[in-house]
C-alpha positions as CSV (number, residue, x, y, z in Angstrom):
1,M,116.9,-30.9,129.8
2,T,116.3,-27.7,128.0
3,S,114.7,-24.4,129.0
4,I,111.5,-23.7,127.1
5,D,112.8,-20.3,126.0
6,Q,115.9,-21.7,124.5
7,H,114.3,-23.5,121.6
8,P,115.5,-22.3,118.1
9,K,113.5,-19.4,116.8
10,T,113.3,-18.0,113.3
11,M,112.6,-14.3,112.8
12,D,109.1,-15.1,111.5
13,E,108.3,-17.0,114.8
14,V,109.6,-14.2,117.0
15,R,108.1,-11.3,115.0
16,R,104.7,-12.7,113.8
17,P,102.9,-10.1,111.7
18,G,99.7,-8.7,113.2
19,R,100.6,-10.1,116.7
20,W,99.9,-6.8,118.5
21,I,96.5,-6.4,116.8
22,A,95.7,-10.0,117.7
23,L,96.8,-9.3,121.3
24,S,94.5,-6.2,121.5
25,V,91.5,-8.4,120.6
26,L,92.5,-11.1,123.1
27,V,93.0,-8.4,125.8
28,L,89.6,-7.0,125.0
29,G,88.0,-10.4,125.5
30,V,89.7,-10.9,128.9
31,L,88.7,-7.4,130.0
32,L,85.1,-8.2,129.3
33,V,85.1,-11.5,131.1
34,A,86.8,-9.7,134.1
35,V,84.4,-6.8,133.9
36,D,81.4,-9.2,134.0
37,A,82.7,-10.5,137.4
38,T,82.1,-7.1,139.1
39,V,79.8,-5.2,136.8
40,L,76.8,-6.4,138.8
41,G,78.1,-4.8,142.0
42,L,76.6,-1.4,141.0
43,A,73.5,-2.9,139.5
44,T,72.7,-4.8,142.7
45,P,70.3,-2.1,144.1
46,F,68.4,-1.9,140.7
47,L,68.4,-5.7,140.3
48,S,67.1,-6.1,143.9
49,E,64.2,-3.7,143.1
50,D,63.3,-5.4,139.9
51,L,63.8,-9.1,140.7
52,A,63.3,-9.0,144.5
53,P,65.9,-11.7,145.3
54,T,66.6,-12.8,148.9
55,G,70.0,-12.0,150.4
56,N,71.2,-15.5,149.7
57,Q,70.0,-15.4,146.1
58,L,71.7,-12.0,145.7
59,L,75.0,-13.6,146.8
60,W,74.5,-16.4,144.4
61,I,73.8,-14.0,141.5
62,G,77.2,-12.4,142.4
63,D,79.1,-15.6,143.0
64,V,77.9,-18.3,140.6
65,Y,79.6,-16.8,137.5
66,S,83.0,-17.0,139.1
67,F,82.2,-20.4,140.8
68,V,81.4,-22.0,137.4
69,I,84.4,-20.5,135.7
70,A,86.7,-21.7,138.5
71,G,85.2,-25.2,138.3
72,L,85.6,-25.5,134.5
73,L,88.8,-23.6,133.7
74,V,91.2,-26.6,134.1
75,S,89.0,-28.7,131.9
76,M,88.6,-26.0,129.3
77,G,92.3,-25.2,129.2
78,S,93.0,-28.9,128.6
79,L,90.3,-29.1,126.0
80,G,91.9,-26.1,124.1
81,D,95.2,-28.0,124.1
82,R,93.4,-30.8,122.4
83,I,91.0,-29.4,119.9
84,G,92.8,-26.0,119.3
85,R,92.9,-22.9,121.4
86,K,91.7,-20.6,118.6
87,K,88.7,-22.8,117.9
88,L,87.7,-22.9,121.6
89,L,88.2,-19.2,121.9
90,L,85.8,-18.5,119.0
91,I,83.2,-21.0,120.2
92,G,83.4,-19.3,123.7
93,A,83.1,-15.8,122.2
94,V,79.9,-16.7,120.3
95,A,78.4,-18.5,123.4
96,F,79.3,-15.5,125.7
97,G,77.5,-13.1,123.4
98,A,74.4,-15.3,123.2
99,V,74.1,-16.0,126.9
100,S,74.6,-12.3,127.7
101,V,71.2,-11.7,126.1
102,L,69.7,-14.3,128.5
103,N,71.2,-12.4,131.4
104,A,70.0,-9.1,130.2
105,Y,66.4,-10.2,130.0
106,A,66.2,-12.4,133.1
107,T,62.8,-12.0,134.9
108,T,63.3,-14.0,138.1
109,P,66.2,-14.4,140.6
110,E,66.3,-18.2,139.7
111,M,66.5,-17.4,136.0
112,M,69.3,-14.8,136.7
113,I,71.3,-17.4,138.7
114,V,71.0,-19.9,135.9
115,A,71.9,-17.3,133.2
116,R,75.0,-16.2,135.2
117,A,76.1,-19.9,135.6
118,L,75.8,-20.3,131.8
119,L,77.8,-17.1,131.3
120,G,80.4,-18.7,133.5
121,V,80.6,-21.8,131.2
122,A,81.2,-19.5,128.2
123,G,83.7,-17.4,130.1
124,A,85.6,-20.6,131.0
125,T,86.2,-21.3,127.3
126,L,87.6,-17.8,126.7
127,M,90.0,-17.1,129.6
128,P,92.6,-20.0,129.3
129,S,92.6,-19.7,125.5
130,T,93.6,-16.1,125.6
131,L,96.7,-16.6,127.7
132,A,97.8,-19.8,125.9
133,L,97.5,-18.0,122.6
134,I,99.7,-15.2,123.8
135,R,102.3,-17.9,124.6
136,N,102.1,-18.9,120.9
137,L,102.0,-15.4,119.5
138,F,105.1,-14.1,121.3
139,H,108.2,-16.3,121.4
140,D,110.6,-13.5,122.5
141,P,110.6,-13.6,126.3
142,R,110.7,-9.8,126.7
143,E,107.9,-9.2,124.2
144,R,105.9,-11.9,125.9
145,S,106.4,-10.3,129.3
146,L,105.0,-7.0,127.9
147,A,102.1,-8.9,126.2
148,I,101.3,-10.7,129.5
149,G,101.5,-7.3,131.2
150,M,98.8,-6.0,129.0
151,W,96.8,-9.2,129.5
152,G,97.3,-9.0,133.3
153,A,96.4,-5.3,133.3
154,A,93.1,-6.1,131.6
155,A,92.4,-9.0,133.9
156,S,93.1,-7.2,137.1
157,A,91.7,-3.8,136.0
158,G,88.6,-5.5,134.8
159,A,87.4,-5.8,138.4
160,A,87.7,-2.1,138.8
161,V,86.5,-1.1,135.3
162,G,83.3,-3.1,135.8
163,P,81.8,-0.5,138.2
164,V,82.6,2.4,135.9
165,V,81.1,0.7,132.8
166,G,78.1,-0.4,134.9
167,G,77.7,3.1,136.4
168,F,77.6,4.8,133.1
169,L,75.1,2.3,131.7
170,L,72.9,2.4,134.8
171,E,72.7,6.2,134.6
172,H,71.2,6.0,131.1
173,F,69.6,2.5,130.7
174,W,68.2,-0.4,132.7
175,W,70.4,-2.9,134.5
176,G,70.2,-5.5,131.7
177,S,72.3,-3.2,129.5
178,V,75.5,-4.1,131.5
179,F,75.3,-7.5,129.7
180,L,74.3,-6.3,126.2
181,I,77.7,-4.4,125.8
182,N,79.3,-7.9,125.5
183,L,77.7,-8.4,122.1
184,P,79.7,-5.9,119.9
185,V,83.0,-6.8,121.7
186,M,82.5,-10.5,121.1
187,A,81.6,-9.8,117.5
188,V,84.9,-8.0,117.0
189,L,86.8,-10.8,118.7
190,V,85.3,-13.4,116.4
191,V,85.9,-11.4,113.1
192,V,89.5,-10.3,114.0
193,G,90.3,-13.6,115.7
194,I,89.5,-15.7,112.5
195,K,91.9,-13.6,110.5
196,L,94.8,-12.8,112.8
197,I,95.1,-15.4,115.6
198,P,97.1,-18.5,114.7
199,E,95.7,-21.9,115.7
200,S,97.8,-23.8,118.3
201,K,97.3,-27.0,120.2
202,N,99.2,-29.9,121.7
203,P,100.4,-32.2,118.8
204,A,100.0,-35.3,121.0
205,P,97.4,-34.4,123.7
206,G,95.8,-37.8,124.5
207,P,92.1,-38.2,125.3
208,W,90.0,-35.7,127.2
209,D,89.0,-37.5,130.4
210,M,85.3,-36.8,131.2
211,L,85.5,-38.2,134.8
212,S,88.3,-35.7,135.6
213,V,86.2,-32.9,134.1
214,G,83.3,-33.9,136.5
215,L,85.5,-34.2,139.5
216,S,87.1,-30.8,138.9
217,L,83.8,-29.1,138.5
218,V,82.1,-30.8,141.5
219,G,85.1,-30.4,143.8
220,M,85.7,-26.7,143.1
221,I,82.0,-25.6,143.3
222,A,81.4,-27.7,146.5
223,V,84.5,-26.3,148.3
224,V,83.7,-22.7,147.4
225,Y,80.0,-23.2,148.4
226,A,81.0,-24.6,151.8
227,I,83.3,-21.6,152.4
228,K,80.6,-19.2,151.4
229,E,77.9,-20.8,153.5
230,T,80.1,-21.2,156.6
231,A,81.3,-17.6,156.4
232,S,77.7,-16.4,156.0
233,H,75.7,-18.7,158.4
234,G,78.3,-20.5,160.5
235,L,79.1,-24.2,160.6
236,G,76.2,-26.6,159.8
237,W,75.6,-30.0,158.2
238,G,74.9,-28.5,154.8
239,P,78.3,-26.7,154.4
240,G,80.0,-29.6,156.2
241,A,78.6,-32.1,153.7
242,A,79.6,-29.8,150.8
243,A,83.1,-29.5,152.1
244,V,83.5,-33.2,152.5
245,L,82.2,-33.8,149.0
246,G,84.4,-31.1,147.5
247,V,87.6,-32.2,149.2
248,G,86.8,-35.8,148.3
249,A,86.2,-35.0,144.6
250,L,89.4,-32.9,144.4
251,T,91.5,-35.6,146.1
252,W,90.2,-38.1,143.6
253,F,90.9,-35.6,140.8
254,V,94.5,-35.2,141.9
255,R,95.1,-39.0,142.3
256,R,93.6,-39.6,138.9
257,Q,95.8,-36.9,137.2
258,L,98.9,-38.6,138.7
259,R,97.9,-41.9,137.1
260,L,96.6,-40.8,133.7
261,P,99.2,-40.8,130.8
262,A,97.6,-37.6,129.5
263,P,96.2,-35.7,132.5
264,L,93.9,-32.7,132.3
265,L,96.4,-31.0,134.7
266,D,100.0,-32.0,135.3
267,I,99.9,-32.0,139.1
268,R,103.7,-32.5,139.2
269,L,104.0,-28.8,138.2
270,F,103.1,-28.0,141.8
271,H,106.3,-29.7,143.0
272,H,108.1,-26.6,141.7
273,R,108.2,-24.1,144.6
274,G,108.1,-21.1,142.2
275,F,105.1,-22.4,140.3
276,S,103.1,-23.1,143.6
277,G,104.1,-19.7,145.0
278,A,102.9,-17.9,141.9
279,V,99.6,-19.7,141.9
280,L,99.0,-18.9,145.6
281,A,99.9,-15.2,145.1
282,D,97.6,-15.1,142.0
283,L,94.7,-16.3,144.1
284,L,95.1,-14.1,147.1
285,T,95.8,-10.9,145.0
286,I,92.5,-11.2,143.3
287,L,90.7,-12.2,146.5
288,G,91.7,-8.9,148.0
289,L,91.0,-6.9,144.9
290,S,87.6,-8.3,144.0
291,G,86.3,-8.5,147.6
292,L,87.2,-4.9,148.2
293,V,85.6,-3.7,144.9
294,F,82.4,-5.7,145.6
295,F,81.6,-4.2,149.0
296,L,83.0,-0.7,148.3
297,S,80.6,-0.4,145.3
298,Q,77.7,-0.9,147.8
299,F,79.4,1.4,150.4
300,L,79.7,4.3,147.9
301,Q,76.1,4.0,146.7
302,L,74.0,2.9,149.6
303,V,76.0,4.4,152.5
304,Q,77.5,7.6,151.0
305,G,74.6,8.2,148.6
306,R,76.6,8.5,145.4
307,G,74.9,7.8,142.0
308,P,76.0,4.6,140.0
309,L,78.3,6.5,137.6
310,E,79.9,8.6,140.4
311,A,80.5,5.4,142.4
312,G,82.0,3.7,139.4
313,L,84.3,6.6,138.7
314,A,85.3,6.7,142.3
315,E,86.7,3.2,141.9
316,L,88.7,4.1,138.8
317,P,92.0,4.6,140.6
318,A,92.2,0.9,141.1
319,A,92.0,0.3,137.3
320,I,94.5,3.0,136.6
321,G,97.0,1.6,139.1
322,A,96.5,-2.0,137.8
323,V,97.1,-1.0,134.2
324,A,100.2,1.1,134.9
325,A,101.7,-1.6,137.2
326,G,100.9,-4.3,134.7
327,L,102.8,-2.7,131.9
328,L,105.8,-2.1,134.2
329,A,105.7,-5.4,136.0
330,G,108.0,-7.4,133.6
331,F,110.7,-4.6,133.7
332,A,110.5,-4.3,137.4
333,A,110.8,-8.1,138.0
334,R,113.9,-8.2,135.8
335,R,115.4,-5.1,137.3
336,F,114.8,-6.1,140.9
337,S,113.5,-9.7,141.4
338,V,110.3,-11.7,140.9
339,R,109.9,-12.2,144.7
340,S,110.3,-8.5,145.6
341,V,107.7,-7.4,143.0
342,V,105.1,-10.1,143.9
343,A,105.6,-9.8,147.7
344,G,105.6,-6.0,147.5
345,G,102.4,-6.1,145.5
346,L,100.7,-8.4,147.9
347,G,101.9,-6.3,150.8
348,A,100.5,-3.2,149.2
349,V,97.0,-4.7,148.7
350,G,97.1,-6.0,152.4
351,L,98.0,-2.6,153.8
352,A,95.3,-0.9,151.7
353,L,92.8,-3.3,153.0
354,G,94.0,-2.5,156.4
355,T,93.1,1.2,155.9
356,V,89.5,0.1,155.2
357,T,89.2,-0.7,158.9
358,L,89.5,3.0,159.6
359,L,86.5,4.0,157.3
360,D,83.2,5.3,158.5
361,Q,80.1,6.6,156.8
362,H,81.6,10.1,156.3
363,T,85.1,9.2,155.2
364,G,86.3,11.7,152.5
365,Y,87.2,10.6,149.0
366,P,91.0,11.4,149.1
367,L,91.6,8.5,151.5
368,L,89.3,6.2,149.5
369,G,90.9,7.1,146.2
370,S,94.5,6.7,147.5
371,M,93.6,3.4,149.0
372,L,92.1,2.1,145.7
373,L,95.2,3.4,143.7
374,V,97.5,1.4,146.1
375,V,95.3,-1.7,145.7
376,G,95.4,-1.4,141.9
377,V,99.2,-0.9,141.7
378,G,99.8,-3.9,144.1
379,A,97.4,-6.2,142.2
380,G,98.8,-5.2,138.8
381,F,102.4,-5.9,139.8
382,S,101.7,-9.2,141.6
383,F,99.1,-10.7,139.2
384,T,101.1,-9.9,136.1
385,V,104.4,-11.3,137.3
386,T,102.8,-14.4,138.7
387,A,101.0,-15.1,135.3
388,D,104.3,-14.7,133.5
389,V,106.0,-17.1,135.9
390,I,103.2,-19.7,135.6
391,L,103.1,-19.5,131.8
392,S,106.9,-19.7,131.3
393,S,107.2,-22.7,133.6
394,V,105.8,-25.2,131.2
395,P,106.5,-26.5,127.6
396,K,104.4,-24.5,125.1
397,E,102.4,-27.7,124.3
398,Q,100.9,-27.4,127.8
399,A,100.3,-23.7,127.6
400,G,96.5,-24.2,127.8
401,S,96.7,-26.2,131.0
402,A,99.2,-23.8,132.6
403,S,97.0,-20.8,131.6
404,A,94.0,-22.6,133.1
405,V,95.9,-22.9,136.4
406,S,96.5,-19.1,136.4
407,E,93.0,-18.4,135.4
408,T,91.6,-20.8,138.0
409,A,93.6,-19.0,140.7
410,Y,92.1,-15.7,139.4
411,E,88.5,-16.9,139.3
412,L,88.7,-18.8,142.5
413,G,90.2,-15.7,144.1
414,A,87.4,-13.6,142.7
415,A,84.8,-16.1,144.0
416,L,86.4,-16.4,147.4
417,G,86.8,-12.6,147.7
418,I,83.1,-12.0,147.1
419,A,82.1,-15.2,149.1
420,L,84.4,-15.0,152.1
421,L,84.7,-11.2,152.5
422,G,81.2,-10.5,151.3
423,S,79.8,-13.1,153.6
424,I,81.6,-11.6,156.6
425,V,80.0,-8.3,155.7
426,T,76.6,-10.0,155.4
427,G,77.0,-12.0,158.6
428,V,77.9,-8.9,160.7
429,Y,75.2,-6.8,158.9
430,R,72.3,-9.2,159.7
431,G,72.9,-8.8,163.4
432,F,71.9,-5.1,163.6
433,P,69.2,-4.2,166.2
434,T,65.9,-3.1,164.6
435,P,64.7,0.4,165.8
436,A,61.5,0.3,167.8
437,G,58.2,0.2,166.0
438,I,59.3,-1.3,162.7
439,P,56.9,-3.9,161.4
440,S,58.3,-7.5,161.4
441,D,58.0,-8.0,157.6
442,V,59.9,-4.7,156.9
443,A,62.5,-5.6,159.5
444,G,62.9,-9.1,157.9
445,A,63.5,-7.5,154.4
446,A,65.9,-4.9,155.9
447,H,68.0,-7.7,157.5
448,E,68.4,-9.5,154.2
449,S,70.7,-6.9,152.6
450,L,71.5,-3.2,152.7
451,G,69.7,-2.7,149.4
452,G,66.7,-4.5,150.9
453,A,66.8,-2.1,153.9
454,V,66.8,1.0,151.7
455,E,64.0,-0.5,149.6
456,A,61.9,-1.6,152.6
457,A,62.3,1.9,154.3
458,T,60.4,3.5,151.4
459,A,57.2,2.0,152.8
460,L,57.7,3.6,156.2
461,P,57.0,7.1,157.4
462,A,60.1,9.4,157.5
463,A,60.3,9.2,161.4
464,Q,60.9,5.4,161.2
465,A,62.7,5.2,157.8
466,G,65.6,7.4,158.9
467,P,66.6,5.4,162.0
468,L,66.2,2.1,160.1
469,I,68.4,3.1,157.2
470,S,70.9,4.7,159.6
471,A,71.1,1.5,161.7
472,A,71.5,-0.7,158.5
473,Q,74.2,1.6,157.1
474,E,76.1,1.5,160.4
475,A,76.0,-2.3,160.5
476,F,77.1,-2.6,156.9
477,V,80.2,-0.3,157.6
478,E,81.0,-2.4,160.6
479,G,80.8,-5.6,158.6
480,M,83.0,-4.0,155.9
481,R,85.6,-3.1,158.4
482,S,85.6,-6.6,159.8
483,A,86.0,-8.2,156.4
484,A,88.8,-5.8,155.4
485,G,90.6,-6.7,158.6
486,V,90.5,-10.4,157.8
487,G,91.5,-9.7,154.2
488,S,94.4,-7.5,155.3
489,V,95.8,-10.3,157.5
490,V,95.5,-12.9,154.8
491,L,97.3,-10.7,152.2
492,L,100.1,-9.7,154.5
493,A,100.7,-13.3,155.4
494,A,100.7,-14.1,151.6
495,A,103.3,-11.5,151.0
496,V,105.6,-13.1,153.5
497,A,105.0,-16.6,152.0
498,A,105.6,-15.3,148.5
499,W,109.0,-13.8,149.6
500,F,110.2,-17.3,150.5
501,L,108.4,-19.4,147.9
502,L,109.6,-17.3,144.9
503,R,113.2,-17.1,146.1
504,G,115.5,-17.4,143.1
505,Q,112.7,-17.3,140.5
506,K,113.5,-15.3,137.3
507,L,111.4,-14.3,134.3
508,E,114.2,-14.7,131.7
509,D,114.4,-18.5,132.1
510,G,111.7,-21.0,132.1
511,V,111.6,-24.0,134.5
512,E,113.5,-26.8,133.0
513,H,111.6,-30.0,132.2
514,P,112.8,-33.4,131.2
């Protein structure tokens, strides 16, 4: 029994030349994948006008990217362990750039949903490779903590940077430009990655089990779909069937992993209390962050009347807080304790979500900005420390699989944040009473989404348009308050759970394995 951080190290291993430049490129790739999860938030009104999606299609355009990533991450992390993480990263970068063009020039809602799904496939090849390669670049535990801090800052800040980048581009270009920015970044990643990133893989990985890949994908997407549909439309046979299918597929997946000599995911890792606690905290931190950013983007634009760039900049405190906390997280966890930093971070996000229940249409920016800063700091501390715990809990041969667990928690959290909290907003919103005299077709469009209401009102005389928009905005704010209340309770409960699950967990030592 030996700790993974106690293997003999030469100075060359610990101080690999060019490791910080290689890290900066990996972090840039992660930032971009994370940005793409929320960059569409601000583009939604423009996209709605251009492609005219239904409310359900709009949710799928926002959700499907994260759903597909969440469904494929475990499989791709395991594939990287087998064929080489650098190779998979470079393949993913090229694919991500190419599919970004397809997203930018989508002409129908259906084409946009397919393009976002394909972008998710490419994103799934990028994310686990980046964290696993950091494990191979940095053998010194303290340097690795700082590197993971930078990676975590990019991953958690990406959700908040997306609206800023999107806002700037939307002020000057059309909505498709939010995807074309991926091309130069991915080009740099490929060029620098070929030269500076070392290849790493499991020396004895075993075969890649295709049945497990299918079970993982079907199970994750079906479960998330069931949650989204139930939150939006209530219980029904469709969501019920999806839930049964998803749970069945994931149960089969778990049972199969326990029998396979070379599983896609070592399920026995979850027997370790600290590992399980870190994964749960990961998921719920991002659920709170991404859900908040998603509906606040629409609140700032469609309720408070801010332009896209102004709305994006208004959300910047979340990114600033996440970056600052991410860089300090490793030091804080060693100075105090892992559980206090993670539980404190979750509690901060929960309390900030709680303040959203006090918002109305005229809430001033000081309260909004302060709340976003607290969310960013909390998410930065929690997400970075849990990523470090997860990665240092396994032998480095399994770094891809462990990274995939962390990434799956991240992407599933993002998907659930948008699906669950976003669907609560949508569910409450659709119940608003239509002012008298509004034609039924206009009323139908207005009840699909707030963007639809604003667009539909342009066809009405001012005497009718004003009351319709006012009623729609009021309903949206009420839905946002309800969703924030639910999110706050979940995050505060998670903070309490993390306090107990992460008891005794330390960053300096890895979990011992036979």
